[in-house]
C-alpha atoms as an extended CHARMM CRD file, in Angstrom:
* protein
*
        74  EXT
         1         1  MET       CA              4.0170000000       -9.9750000000       16.3980000000  PROA      1               0.0000000000
         2         2  GLY       CA              6.1090000000       -8.8150000000       13.4800000000  PROA      2               0.0000000000
         3         3  LEU       CA              6.1700000000      -10.0670000000        9.9000000000  PROA      3               0.0000000000
         4         4  ASP       CA              3.2580000000      -12.4500000000        9.3830000000  PROA      4               0.0000000000
         5         5  LYS       CA              2.8490000000      -13.1300000000        5.6230000000  PROA      5               0.0000000000
         6         6  PHE       CA              4.2530000000      -12.3310000000        2.1940000000  PROA      6               0.0000000000
         7         7  TYR       CA              1.8480000000      -11.4890000000       -0.6450000000  PROA      7               0.0000000000
         8         8  ASP       CA              2.3990000000      -10.7440000000       -4.3510000000  PROA      8               0.0000000000
         9         9  SER       CA              3.1320000000       -7.0740000000       -3.7550000000  PROA      9               0.0000000000
        10        10  ALA       CA              2.8270000000       -6.6730000000        0.0110000000  PROA      10              0.0000000000
        11        11  VAL       CA              3.8370000000       -7.9690000000        3.4000000000  PROA      11              0.0000000000
        12        12  LEU       CA              1.5730000000       -8.3010000000        6.4200000000  PROA      12              0.0000000000
        13        13  ILE       CA              3.0090000000       -7.0130000000        9.6950000000  PROA      13              0.0000000000
        14        14  LYS       CA              1.0720000000       -7.6740000000       12.8810000000  PROA      14              0.0000000000
        15        15  GLY       CA              1.4310000000       -5.8580000000       16.1730000000  PROA      15              0.0000000000
        16        16  ARG       CA             -0.4160000000       -5.2040000000       19.4070000000  PROA      16              0.0000000000
        17        17  ILE       CA             -0.6000000000       -1.9740000000       21.3650000000  PROA      17              0.0000000000
        18        18  LYS       CA             -2.2200000000       -1.2330000000       24.7140000000  PROA      18              0.0000000000
        19        19  SER       CA             -4.1180000000        2.0260000000       24.9890000000  PROA      19              0.0000000000
        20        20  LYS       CA             -6.5530000000        3.7630000000       27.2610000000  PROA      20              0.0000000000
        21        21  GLN       CA            -10.2660000000        3.3600000000       26.6050000000  PROA      21              0.0000000000
        22        22  ILE       CA            -11.5670000000        5.5660000000       23.7740000000  PROA      22              0.0000000000
        23        23  LYS       CA             -7.9600000000        6.3120000000       22.7270000000  PROA      23              0.0000000000
        24        24  GLN       CA             -7.4780000000        3.1960000000       20.5720000000  PROA      24              0.0000000000
        25        25  TRP       CA             -8.1280000000        5.0100000000       17.2730000000  PROA      25              0.0000000000
        26        26  GLU       CA             -5.7680000000        7.8670000000       18.1140000000  PROA      26              0.0000000000
        27        27  THR       CA             -3.1140000000        5.3890000000       19.2830000000  PROA      27              0.0000000000
        28        28  GLY       CA             -3.5190000000        3.2240000000       16.1820000000  PROA      28              0.0000000000
        29        29  SER       CA             -3.2460000000        6.2240000000       13.8540000000  PROA      29              0.0000000000
        30        30  GLU       CA             -0.0730000000        7.3920000000       15.5770000000  PROA      30              0.0000000000
        31        31  TYR       CA              1.3970000000        3.8830000000       15.3420000000  PROA      31              0.0000000000
        32        32  LEU       CA              0.7280000000        3.7590000000       11.5800000000  PROA      32              0.0000000000
        33        33  ARG       CA              2.1590000000        7.2690000000       11.1470000000  PROA      33              0.0000000000
        34        34  ARG       CA              5.3800000000        6.2060000000       12.8710000000  PROA      34              0.0000000000
        35        35  ILE       CA              5.6360000000        3.0520000000       10.7500000000  PROA      35              0.0000000000
        36        36  LYS       CA              5.2100000000        5.1610000000        7.5850000000  PROA      36              0.0000000000
        37        37  LEU       CA              7.9270000000        7.5880000000        8.7610000000  PROA      37              0.0000000000
        38        38  ALA       CA             10.2560000000        4.6480000000        9.4850000000  PROA      38              0.0000000000
        39        39  PHE       CA              9.5500000000        3.1750000000        6.0270000000  PROA      39              0.0000000000
        40        40  ASP       CA             10.2240000000        6.5470000000        4.3750000000  PROA      40              0.0000000000
        41        41  ALA       CA             13.4980000000        6.9600000000        6.2980000000  PROA      41              0.0000000000
        42        42  SER       CA             14.5730000000        3.4710000000        5.1640000000  PROA      42              0.0000000000
        43        43  GLY       CA             13.5570000000        4.0230000000        1.5270000000  PROA      43              0.0000000000
        44        44  ILE       CA             10.7780000000        1.4200000000        1.6570000000  PROA      44              0.0000000000
        45        45  GLU       CA              7.9210000000        2.2130000000       -0.7250000000  PROA      45              0.0000000000
        46        46  ILE       CA              4.3960000000        1.0010000000       -0.0710000000  PROA      46              0.0000000000
        47        47  PRO       CA              3.1130000000       -0.7170000000       -3.2340000000  PROA      47              0.0000000000
        48        48  PHE       CA             -0.1980000000        0.3270000000       -4.7280000000  PROA      48              0.0000000000
        49        49  PRO       CA             -2.1310000000       -1.9870000000       -7.0640000000  PROA      49              0.0000000000
        50        50  HSD       CA             -2.0790000000       -1.1200000000      -10.7720000000  PROA      50              0.0000000000
        51        51  ARG       CA             -4.1400000000       -2.5180000000      -13.6100000000  PROA      51              0.0000000000
        52        52  MET       CA             -3.3330000000       -2.4490000000      -17.3410000000  PROA      52              0.0000000000
        53        53  VAL       CA             -6.2590000000       -2.4900000000      -19.7680000000  PROA      53              0.0000000000
        54        54  TYR       CA             -5.8200000000       -3.0720000000      -23.5240000000  PROA      54              0.0000000000
        55        55  PHE       CA             -8.4490000000       -1.7550000000      -25.9470000000  PROA      55              0.0000000000
        56        56  GLY       CA             -7.5450000000       -3.9270000000      -28.9270000000  PROA      56              0.0000000000
        57        57  GLU       CA             -5.0470000000       -3.2050000000      -31.6890000000  PROA      57              0.0000000000
        58        58  SER       CA             -4.5070000000        0.0840000000      -33.4650000000  PROA      58              0.0000000000
        59        59  GLY       CA             -4.2100000000        0.3740000000      -37.2590000000  PROA      59              0.0000000000
        60        60  ASN       CA             -0.5000000000       -0.5110000000      -37.1600000000  PROA      60              0.0000000000
        61        61  GLY       CA             -1.0890000000       -3.7590000000      -35.2450000000  PROA      61              0.0000000000
        62        62  PHE       CA              0.0720000000       -2.4590000000      -31.8820000000  PROA      62              0.0000000000
        63        63  SER       CA             -2.0090000000       -1.6760000000      -28.8360000000  PROA      63              0.0000000000
        64        64  GLN       CA             -1.3630000000        1.0040000000      -26.2520000000  PROA      64              0.0000000000
        65        65  PRO       CA             -2.2630000000        0.0970000000      -22.6470000000  PROA      65              0.0000000000
        66        66  GLU       CA             -4.1970000000        2.3300000000      -20.3080000000  PROA      66              0.0000000000
        67        67  ILE       CA             -2.7450000000        2.1420000000      -16.7980000000  PROA      67              0.0000000000
        68        68  GLU       CA             -5.1560000000        2.5630000000      -13.9160000000  PROA      68              0.0000000000
        69        69  SER       CA             -3.5740000000        3.3430000000      -10.5480000000  PROA      69              0.0000000000
        70        70  LYS       CA             -5.3870000000        2.5490000000       -7.3350000000  PROA      70              0.0000000000
        71        71  GLU       CA             -3.1210000000        4.9270000000       -5.3910000000  PROA      71              0.0000000000
        72        72  PRO       CA             -5.0950000000        6.8300000000       -2.7740000000  PROA      72              0.0000000000
        73        73  SER       CA             -5.3550000000       10.5820000000       -3.2010000000  PROA      73              0.0000000000
        74        74  ALA       CA             -3.5640000000       12.7600000000       -0.6570000000  PROA      74              0.0000000000
């Protein structure tokens, strides 16, 4: 239970919760909501993967990257 692994731009936190039958999804969603609220209150941002794509050089020898965000829509 607790912090399990560090990744390039994330950490893996494991936990276990007991719930009544058929209530596991509701319980799990509430648990994640409370973790998100605690992160927000502590100023911890959840990282979202980003990708930079270059389309070659422009006429002046410089290239401008396109940034693709994988951030989920609200």
